[in-house]
MMTF fields as JSON, N, C-alpha, C and O atoms, coordinates in Angstrom:
{
  "mmtfVersion": "1.0.0",
  "mmtfProducer": "UNKNOWN",
  "numBonds": 383,
  "numAtoms": 384,
  "numGroups": 96,
  "numChains": 1,
  "numModels": 1,
  "chainsPerModel": [1],
  "groupsPerChain": [96],
  "chainIdList": ["A"],
  "bondAtomList": [4, 2, 8, 6, 12, 10, 16, 14, 20, 18, 24, 22, 28, 26, 32, 30, 36, 34, 40, 38, 44, 42, 48, 46, 52, 50, 56, 54, 60, 58, 64, 62, 68, 66, 72, 70, 76, 74, 80, 78, 84, 82, 88, 86, 92, 90, 96, 94, 100, 98, 104, 102, 108, 106, 112, 110, 116, 114, 120, 118, 124, 122, 128, 126, 132, 130, 136, 134, 140, 138, 144, 142, 148, 146, 152, 150, 156, 154, 160, 158, 164, 162, 168, 166, 172, 170, 176, 174, 180, 178, 184, 182, 188, 186, 192, 190, 196, 194, 200, 198, 204, 202, 208, 206, 212, 210, 216, 214, 220, 218, 224, 222, 228, 226, 232, 230, 236, 234, 240, 238, 244, 242, 248, 246, 252, 250, 256, 254, 260, 258, 264, 262, 268, 266, 272, 270, 276, 274, 280, 278, 284, 282, 288, 286, 292, 290, 296, 294, 300, 298, 304, 302, 308, 306, 312, 310, 316, 314, 320, 318, 324, 322, 328, 326, 332, 330, 336, 334, 340, 338, 344, 342, 348, 346, 352, 350, 356, 354, 360, 358, 364, 362, 368, 366, 372, 370, 376, 374, 380, 378],
  "bondOrderList": [1, 1, 1, 1, 1, 1, 1, 1, 1, 1, 1, 1, 1, 1, 1, 1, 1, 1, 1, 1, 1, 1, 1, 1, 1, 1, 1, 1, 1, 1, 1, 1, 1, 1, 1, 1, 1, 1, 1, 1, 1, 1, 1, 1, 1, 1, 1, 1, 1, 1, 1, 1, 1, 1, 1, 1, 1, 1, 1, 1, 1, 1, 1, 1, 1, 1, 1, 1, 1, 1, 1, 1, 1, 1, 1, 1, 1, 1, 1, 1, 1, 1, 1, 1, 1, 1, 1, 1, 1, 1, 1, 1, 1, 1, 1],
  "groupList": [{"groupName": "MET", "atomNameList": ["N", "CA", "C", "O"], "elementList": ["N", "C", "C", "O"], "formalChargeList": [0, 0, 0, 0], "bondAtomList": [1, 0, 2, 1, 3, 2], "bondOrderList": [1, 1, 2], "singleLetterCode": "M", "chemCompType": "L-PEPTIDE LINKING"}, {"groupName": "ASP", "atomNameList": ["N", "CA", "C", "O"], "elementList": ["N", "C", "C", "O"], "formalChargeList": [0, 0, 0, 0], "bondAtomList": [1, 0, 2, 1, 3, 2], "bondOrderList": [1, 1, 2], "singleLetterCode": "D", "chemCompType": "L-PEPTIDE LINKING"}, {"groupName": "SER", "atomNameList": ["N", "CA", "C", "O"], "elementList": ["N", "C", "C", "O"], "formalChargeList": [0, 0, 0, 0], "bondAtomList": [1, 0, 2, 1, 3, 2], "bondOrderList": [1, 1, 2], "singleLetterCode": "S", "chemCompType": "L-PEPTIDE LINKING"}, {"groupName": "ASN", "atomNameList": ["N", "CA", "C", "O"], "elementList": ["N", "C", "C", "O"], "formalChargeList": [0, 0, 0, 0], "bondAtomList": [1, 0, 2, 1, 3, 2], "bondOrderList": [1, 1, 2], "singleLetterCode": "N", "chemCompType": "L-PEPTIDE LINKING"}, {"groupName": "TYR", "atomNameList": ["N", "CA", "C", "O"], "elementList": ["N", "C", "C", "O"], "formalChargeList": [0, 0, 0, 0], "bondAtomList": [1, 0, 2, 1, 3, 2], "bondOrderList": [1, 1, 2], "singleLetterCode": "Y", "chemCompType": "L-PEPTIDE LINKING"}, {"groupName": "ILE", "atomNameList": ["N", "CA", "C", "O"], "elementList": ["N", "C", "C", "O"], "formalChargeList": [0, 0, 0, 0], "bondAtomList": [1, 0, 2, 1, 3, 2], "bondOrderList": [1, 1, 2], "singleLetterCode": "I", "chemCompType": "L-PEPTIDE LINKING"}, {"groupName": "GLU", "atomNameList": ["N", "CA", "C", "O"], "elementList": ["N", "C", "C", "O"], "formalChargeList": [0, 0, 0, 0], "bondAtomList": [1, 0, 2, 1, 3, 2], "bondOrderList": [1, 1, 2], "singleLetterCode": "E", "chemCompType": "L-PEPTIDE LINKING"}, {"groupName": "LYS", "atomNameList": ["N", "CA", "C", "O"], "elementList": ["N", "C", "C", "O"], "formalChargeList": [0, 0, 0, 0], "bondAtomList": [1, 0, 2, 1, 3, 2], "bondOrderList": [1, 1, 2], "singleLetterCode": "K", "chemCompType": "L-PEPTIDE LINKING"}, {"groupName": "THR", "atomNameList": ["N", "CA", "C", "O"], "elementList": ["N", "C", "C", "O"], "formalChargeList": [0, 0, 0, 0], "bondAtomList": [1, 0, 2, 1, 3, 2], "bondOrderList": [1, 1, 2], "singleLetterCode": "T", "chemCompType": "L-PEPTIDE LINKING"}, {"groupName": "HIS", "atomNameList": ["N", "CA", "C", "O"], "elementList": ["N", "C", "C", "O"], "formalChargeList": [0, 0, 0, 0], "bondAtomList": [1, 0, 2, 1, 3, 2], "bondOrderList": [1, 1, 2], "singleLetterCode": "H", "chemCompType": "L-PEPTIDE LINKING"}, {"groupName": "GLY", "atomNameList": ["N", "CA", "C", "O"], "elementList": ["N", "C", "C", "O"], "formalChargeList": [0, 0, 0, 0], "bondAtomList": [1, 0, 2, 1, 3, 2], "bondOrderList": [1, 1, 2], "singleLetterCode": "G", "chemCompType": "PEPTIDE LINKING"}, {"groupName": "PHE", "atomNameList": ["N", "CA", "C", "O"], "elementList": ["N", "C", "C", "O"], "formalChargeList": [0, 0, 0, 0], "bondAtomList": [1, 0, 2, 1, 3, 2], "bondOrderList": [1, 1, 2], "singleLetterCode": "F", "chemCompType": "L-PEPTIDE LINKING"}, {"groupName": "LEU", "atomNameList": ["N", "CA", "C", "O"], "elementList": ["N", "C", "C", "O"], "formalChargeList": [0, 0, 0, 0], "bondAtomList": [1, 0, 2, 1, 3, 2], "bondOrderList": [1, 1, 2], "singleLetterCode": "L", "chemCompType": "L-PEPTIDE LINKING"}, {"groupName": "PRO", "atomNameList": ["N", "CA", "C", "O"], "elementList": ["N", "C", "C", "O"], "formalChargeList": [0, 0, 0, 0], "bondAtomList": [1, 0, 2, 1, 3, 2], "bondOrderList": [1, 1, 2], "singleLetterCode": "P", "chemCompType": "L-PEPTIDE LINKING"}, {"groupName": "ALA", "atomNameList": ["N", "CA", "C", "O"], "elementList": ["N", "C", "C", "O"], "formalChargeList": [0, 0, 0, 0], "bondAtomList": [1, 0, 2, 1, 3, 2], "bondOrderList": [1, 1, 2], "singleLetterCode": "A", "chemCompType": "L-PEPTIDE LINKING"}, {"groupName": "VAL", "atomNameList": ["N", "CA", "C", "O"], "elementList": ["N", "C", "C", "O"], "formalChargeList": [0, 0, 0, 0], "bondAtomList": [1, 0, 2, 1, 3, 2], "bondOrderList": [1, 1, 2], "singleLetterCode": "V", "chemCompType": "L-PEPTIDE LINKING"}, {"groupName": "ARG", "atomNameList": ["N", "CA", "C", "O"], "elementList": ["N", "C", "C", "O"], "formalChargeList": [0, 0, 0, 0], "bondAtomList": [1, 0, 2, 1, 3, 2], "bondOrderList": [1, 1, 2], "singleLetterCode": "R", "chemCompType": "L-PEPTIDE LINKING"}, {"groupName": "CYS", "atomNameList": ["N", "CA", "C", "O"], "elementList": ["N", "C", "C", "O"], "formalChargeList": [0, 0, 0, 0], "bondAtomList": [1, 0, 2, 1, 3, 2], "bondOrderList": [1, 1, 2], "singleLetterCode": "C", "chemCompType": "L-PEPTIDE LINKING"}, {"groupName": "GLN", "atomNameList": ["N", "CA", "C", "O"], "elementList": ["N", "C", "C", "O"], "formalChargeList": [0, 0, 0, 0], "bondAtomList": [1, 0, 2, 1, 3, 2], "bondOrderList": [1, 1, 2], "singleLetterCode": "Q", "chemCompType": "L-PEPTIDE LINKING"}],
  "groupTypeList": [0, 1, 2, 3, 4, 4, 5, 6, 5, 2, 5, 7, 8, 9, 6, 10, 0, 0, 6, 5, 10, 2, 11, 11, 12, 10, 8, 1, 13, 6, 11, 14, 12, 5, 8, 11, 1, 1, 12, 2, 10, 1, 1, 9, 15, 8, 6, 1, 8, 5, 5, 16, 5, 1, 12, 5, 7, 7, 6, 1, 3, 11, 12, 13, 5, 8, 12, 7, 17, 12, 10, 17, 8, 12, 2, 18, 4, 14, 6, 3, 17, 7, 8, 5, 14, 16, 3, 12, 11, 7, 4, 11, 14, 12, 6, 7],
  "groupIdList": [1, 2, 3, 4, 5, 6, 7, 8, 9, 10, 11, 12, 13, 14, 15, 16, 17, 18, 19, 20, 21, 22, 23, 24, 25, 26, 27, 28, 29, 30, 31, 32, 33, 34, 35, 36, 37, 38, 39, 40, 41, 42, 43, 44, 45, 46, 47, 48, 49, 50, 51, 52, 53, 54, 55, 56, 57, 58, 59, 60, 61, 62, 63, 64, 65, 66, 67, 68, 69, 70, 71, 72, 73, 74, 75, 76, 77, 78, 79, 80, 81, 82, 83, 84, 85, 86, 87, 88, 89, 90, 91, 92, 93, 94, 95, 96],
  "secStructList": [7, 7, 7, 3, 3, 3, 3, 3, 3, 3, 3, 3, 3, 6, 6, 3, 3, 3, 3, 3, 3, 3, 3, 3, 3, 3, 1, 7, 2, 2, 2, 2, 2, 2, 2, 2, 2, 6, 7, 7, 1, 5, 1, 7, 7, 7, 6, 6, 7, 1, 3, 3, 3, 3, 3, 3, 3, 3, 7, 6, 6, 1, 7, 7, 3, 3, 3, 3, 3, 3, 3, 3, 7, 2, 2, 2, 2, 2, 2, 2, 2, 2, 2, 2, 2, 2, 2, 2, 2, 0, 0, 0, 0, 0, 0, 7],
  "xCoordList": [-20.088, -19.812, -20.108, -21.224, -19.107, -19.271, -19.887, -19.627, -20.703, -21.246, -20.348, -19.809, -20.186, -19.475, -20.496, -21.473, -20.265, -21.18, -20.493, -19.313, -21.256, -20.758, -21.789, -22.988, -21.297, -22.155, -21.81, -20.662, -22.824, -22.627, -23.305, -24.413, -22.604, -23.082, -23.415, -22.604, -24.6, -25.016, -25.567, -26.122, -25.4, -25.955, -26.884, -26.738, -27.833, -28.773, -28.11, -27.559, -28.17, -27.65, -28.782, -29.901, -28.488, -29.49, -29.896, -31.019, -28.991, -29.281, -29.841, -30.176, -29.949, -30.42, -29.38, -28.484, -29.506, -28.567, -27.239, -27.207, -26.142, -24.8, -24.019, -23.936, -23.445, -22.64, -21.336, -20.647, -21.014, -19.792, -18.764, -17.635, -19.143, -18.183, -18.806, -20.025, -17.923, -18.414, -17.413, -16.227, -17.912, -17.109, -17.262, -18.387, -16.171, -16.213, -16.332, -15.508, -17.38, -17.62, -17.176, -17.224, -16.751, -16.31, -17.408, -18.325, -17.299, -18.208, -19.144, -19.968, -19.028, -19.831, -21.16, -21.17, -22.292, -23.568, -23.992, -24.626, -23.656, -24.021, -23.303, -23.916, -21.999, -21.243, -21.792, -21.905, -22.131, -22.666, -23.974, -24.159, -24.872, -26.158, -25.995, -26.649, -25.133, -24.894, -24.325, -24.751, -23.365, -22.757, -23.792, -23.855, -24.603, -25.612, -26.643, -27.079, -27.027, -28.024, -27.499, -28.293, -26.176, -25.576, -25.699, -25.459, -26.07, -26.095, -27.374, -28.416, -27.269, -28.436, -28.972, -28.225, -30.27, -30.92, -32.353, -32.841, -33.029, -34.433, -34.562, -34.077, -35.215, -35.35, -36.477, -36.718, -37.157, -38.171, -37.495, -37.492, -36.923, -36.185, -37.159, -37.938, -37.101, -37.964, -37.105, -35.878, -37.747, -36.989, -36.394, -35.534, -36.827, -36.278, -35.052, -34.425, -34.703, -33.545, -32.275, -32.042, -31.465, -30.243, -29.062, -28.306, -28.895, -27.805, -28.431, -29.245, -28.041, -28.605, -27.478, -26.421, -27.722, -26.761, -27.445, -28.521, -26.816, -27.384, -26.477, -25.253, -27.076, -26.356, -26.556, -27.685, -25.458, -25.488, -24.829, -23.787, -25.461, -24.906, -24.545, -25.383, -23.283, -22.827, -22.288, -21.527, -22.693, -22.191, -21.713, -22.234, -20.728, -20.24, -21.381, -22.23, -21.394, -22.355, -23.809, -24.711, -24.056, -25.41, -25.45, -24.435, -26.61, -26.768, -26.702, -27.121, -26.18, -26.157, -27.579, -28.514, -27.719, -29.008, -28.912, -28.012, -29.844, -29.922, -30.725, -31.909, -30.072, -30.721, -31.458, -32.559, -30.838, -31.421, -30.95, -29.928, -31.696, -31.248, -31.702, -32.684, -30.952, -31.236, -31.052, -30.193, -31.845, -31.59, -31.049, -31.485, -30.102, -29.544, -29.153, -29.037, -28.955, -28.482, -26.958, -26.325, -26.388, -24.935, -24.269, -23.244, -24.827, -24.223, -24.374, -23.465, -25.508, -25.667, -24.684, -24.112, -24.488, -23.531, -22.124, -21.427, -21.718, -20.389, -20.265, -19.255, -21.276, -21.27, -21.298, -20.632, -22.059, -22.12, -20.776, -20.398, -20.054, -18.724, -17.793, -17.016, -17.881, -17.075, -17.471, -16.603, -18.762, -19.247, -18.777, -18.327, -18.881, -18.445, -16.951, -16.525, -16.155, -14.7, -14.339, -13.459, -15.008, -14.741, -15.082, -14.294, -16.242, -16.643, -15.697, -15.339, -15.297, -14.357, -13.014, -12.436, -12.523, -11.246, -11.342, -10.472, -12.398, -12.551, -12.654, -12.034, -13.431, -13.67, -12.419, -12.029, -11.793, -10.678, -9.337, -8.474, -9.136, -7.83, -7.777, -6.708, -8.9, -8.863, -9.54, -9.078, -10.616, -11.396, -11.065, -11.043, -10.813, -10.664, -9.354, -9.088],
  "yCoordList": [-4.106, -4.362, -3.091, -2.573, -2.606, -1.409, -1.749, -2.804, -0.837, -0.935, -0.13, 0.901, -0.587, 0.147, 0.701, 0.032, 1.93, 2.597, 2.831, 3.178, 2.635, 2.779, 3.529, 3.486, 4.216, 4.695, 3.837, 3.8, 3.143, 2.279, 2.895, 3.425, 2.811, 3.365, 2.213, 1.307, 2.252, 1.233, 1.911, 3.008, 1.228, 1.729, 0.67, -0.525, 1.134, 0.235, -0.359, 0.365, -1.698, -2.397, -3.236, -3.234, -3.942, -4.821, -5.945, -6.443, -6.349, -7.431, -6.935, -7.748, -5.64, -5.06, -4.106, -3.651, -3.81, -2.88, -3.578, -4.733, -2.865, -3.39, -2.397, -1.217, -2.869, -1.995, -1.676, -2.566, -0.388, 0.03, 0.641, 0.913, 0.86, 1.432, 1.699, 1.667, 1.967, 2.31, 3.206, 3.224, 3.94, 4.806, 4.321, 4.158, 4.09, 3.72, 4.995, 5.902, 5.059, 6.247, 6.095, 7.065, 4.926, 4.72, 4.129, 3.474, 4.372, 3.762, 4.759, 4.361, 6.016, 7.063, 7.229, 7.752, 6.792, 6.888, 8.328, 8.59, 9.255, 10.656, 11.221, 11.891, 10.947, 11.401, 10.774, 11.447, 9.484, 8.798, 9.439, 9.683, 9.711, 10.323, 11.751, 12.142, 12.527, 13.901, 13.902, 14.691, 13.024, 12.953, 12.567, 13.183, 11.56, 11.136, 12.24, 12.459, 12.923, 13.986, 15.185, 15.997, 15.318, 16.381, 16.108, 17.004, 14.889, 14.504, 14.978, 15.135, 15.2, 15.628, 14.46, 13.578, 14.482, 13.428, 13.293, 14.094, 12.279, 12.047, 10.825, 9.747, 10.987, 9.851, 8.905, 7.901, 9.21, 8.313, 7.491, 7.888, 6.34, 5.491, 4.49, 3.846, 4.373, 3.436, 2.51, 2.613, 1.611, 0.714, 1.466, 0.925, 2.688, 3.503, 4.305, 4.961, 4.26, 4.99, 4.455, 3.247, 5.352, 4.965, 4.837, 3.868, 5.797, 5.773, 5.81, 6.681, 4.858, 4.751, 4.844, 4.235, 5.612, 5.772, 5.3, 5.785, 4.35, 3.773, 4.027, 3.955, 4.323, 4.361, 3.001, 2.6, 2.294, 0.911, 0.811, 1.413, 0.037, -0.279, -1.759, -2.605, -2.076, -3.458, -3.793, -3.025, -4.94, -5.467, -6.897, -7.585, -7.344, -8.71, -9.7, -9.528, -10.727, -11.835, -11.436, -12.211, -10.254, -9.827, -9.378, -8.958, -9.469, -8.958, -7.433, -6.807, -6.828, -5.359, -4.791, -5.415, -3.605, -2.926, -1.63, -0.82, -1.444, -0.184, 0.797, 0.583, 1.878, 2.872, 3.937, 4.354, 4.37, 5.402, 5.16, 4.51, 5.685, 5.598, 6.828, 7.486, 7.11, 8.228, 7.771, 6.937, 8.307, 8.185, 9.516, 10.569, 9.48, 10.751, 10.694, 9.622, 11.872, 12.013, 11.91, 11.885, 11.851, 11.775, 13.025, 12.919, 14.191, 15.418, 15.48, 15.945, 15.018, 14.953, 13.949, 14.193, 12.828, 11.826, 12.413, 12.194, 13.151, 13.775, 14.742, 14.74, 15.553, 16.494, 15.744, 16.15, 14.659, 13.868, 13.232, 13.179, 12.75, 12.176, 13.237, 12.954, 14.441, 15.546, 15.854, 16.088, 15.857, 16.114, 15.034, 15.337, 13.781, 12.674, 12.777, 12.663, 12.992, 13.102, 14.268, 14.133, 15.4, 16.56, 16.244, 16.539, 15.649, 15.308, 14.283, 14.406, 13.281, 12.284, 12.916, 12.615, 13.784, 14.451, 15.293, 15.224, 16.084, 16.935, 16.091, 16.412, 15.027, 14.217, 13.442, 13.488, 12.734, 11.87, 12.586, 12.189, 13.636, 14.298, 15.535, 15.885, 16.194, 17.461, 17.408, 18.066, 16.652, 16.693, 15.576, 15.802, 14.402, 13.237, 13.226, 12.302],
  "zCoordList": [37.301, 35.908, 35.104, 35.133, 34.399, 33.588, 32.241, 31.663, 31.763, 30.412, 29.493, 29.895, 28.282, 27.258, 26.281, 25.945, 25.825, 24.916, 23.574, 23.511, 22.515, 21.155, 20.321, 20.597, 19.299, 18.228, 17.023, 16.58, 16.491, 15.34, 14.121, 14.203, 12.981, 11.727, 10.782, 10.589, 10.198, 9.23, 7.985, 8.047, 6.844, 5.591, 5.002, 5.263, 4.208, 3.554, 2.315, 1.486, 2.198, 1.025, 0.428, 0.942, -0.645, -1.254, -0.308, -0.385, 0.583, 1.524, 2.852, 3.714, 3.037, 4.298, 4.867, 4.155, 6.148, 6.788, 7.049, 7.475, 6.79, 7.008, 7.855, 7.513, 8.96, 9.806, 9.087, 8.588, 9.043, 8.355, 9.299, 8.891, 10.556, 11.487, 12.835, 13.006, 13.796, 15.13, 15.829, 15.501, 16.788, 17.643, 19.074, 19.547, 19.767, 21.176, 21.995, 21.874, 22.843, 23.651, 25.096, 25.852, 25.496, 26.868, 27.731, 27.236, 29.032, 30.006, 30.695, 31.518, 30.373, 31.011, 30.267, 29.153, 30.863, 30.157, 29.872, 28.85, 30.748, 30.533, 29.306, 28.476, 29.197, 28.026, 26.743, 25.718, 26.801, 25.625, 25.168, 23.976, 26.096, 25.741, 25.231, 24.263, 25.872, 25.425, 24.014, 23.17, 23.757, 22.431, 21.388, 20.324, 21.674, 20.705, 20.479, 19.349, 21.528, 21.395, 20.614, 20.137, 20.471, 19.66, 18.156, 17.346, 17.779, 16.366, 15.689, 16.325, 14.387, 13.626, 12.801, 12.378, 12.589, 11.829, 12.281, 13.079, 11.771, 12.054, 12.955, 12.612, 14.106, 15.022, 14.607, 15.278, 13.525, 12.959, 11.855, 10.689, 12.237, 11.309, 10.688, 11.389, 9.356, 8.631, 7.779, 7.785, 7.052, 6.169, 4.985, 4.29, 4.741, 3.663, 4.086, 3.253, 5.37, 5.873, 5.209, 5.185, 4.677, 3.969, 4.93, 4.851, 5.83, 6.816, 8.202, 8.51, 9.027, 10.378, 11.398, 11.233, 12.45, 13.546, 14.822, 15.173, 15.516, 16.74, 17.932, 17.817, 19.069, 20.339, 20.986, 21.269, 21.218, 21.69, 23.064, 23.319, 23.936, 25.254, 25.245, 24.932, 25.591, 25.625, 27.012, 27.599, 27.517, 28.779, 28.538, 27.661, 29.31, 29.19, 29.375, 30.25, 28.552, 28.643, 28.408, 28.725, 27.863, 27.535, 26.076, 25.52, 25.473, 24.116, 24.132, 25.106, 23.062, 22.989, 22.995, 22.494, 23.568, 23.638, 22.832, 23.05, 21.905, 21.167, 22.01, 22.267, 22.439, 23.285, 22.472, 22.831, 21.374, 20.514, 19.094, 18.873, 18.129, 16.742, 15.965, 16.308, 14.911, 14.009, 12.573, 12.288, 11.68, 10.259, 9.78, 10.246, 8.853, 8.397, 6.928, 6.334, 6.364, 4.996, 4.997, 6.053, 3.812, 3.709, 4.285, 4.959, 4.035, 4.574, 6.095, 6.782, 6.632, 8.088, 8.683, 9.746, 8.005, 8.47, 8.576, 9.566, 7.561, 7.582, 8.76, 9.463, 8.971, 10.096, 11.43, 12.382, 11.503, 12.731, 13.08, 14.25, 12.065, 12.323, 12.913, 13.824, 12.393, 12.921, 14.364, 15.206, 14.656, 16.014, 16.979, 18.084, 16.567, 17.425, 17.709, 18.858, 16.663, 16.84, 17.764, 18.614, 17.602, 18.455, 19.911, 20.809, 20.147, 21.516, 22.147, 23.318, 21.376, 21.898, 22.251, 23.296, 21.382, 21.666, 22.927, 23.795, 23.025, 24.211, 25.487, 26.501, 25.43, 26.621, 27.047, 28.213, 26.105, 26.478, 26.545, 27.329, 25.739, 25.718, 26.613, 27.112, 26.822, 27.556, 28.912, 29.843, 29.058, 30.295, 31.273, 32.483, 30.779, 31.642, 32.385, 33.153]
}
């Protein structure tokens, strides 16, 4: 059974954290970890974190598992989206 890996983006709202998007990273755990480790932000996430980025592992019939998380600023978030898109393009369009 293959695991699927995602990067999920959440923002802080009046009601709590709300997921606003996700990136599908595929089934390769090494690629997922390398991509997440390329991101900038603070790995000390608190309730004051405004933008949160999580590396999620999902398997059929199991609850998702959060492997890593980062808190980041809006400018870091913008740079992280660019990094994720670049890594996905290189991996799926050029390397695979």
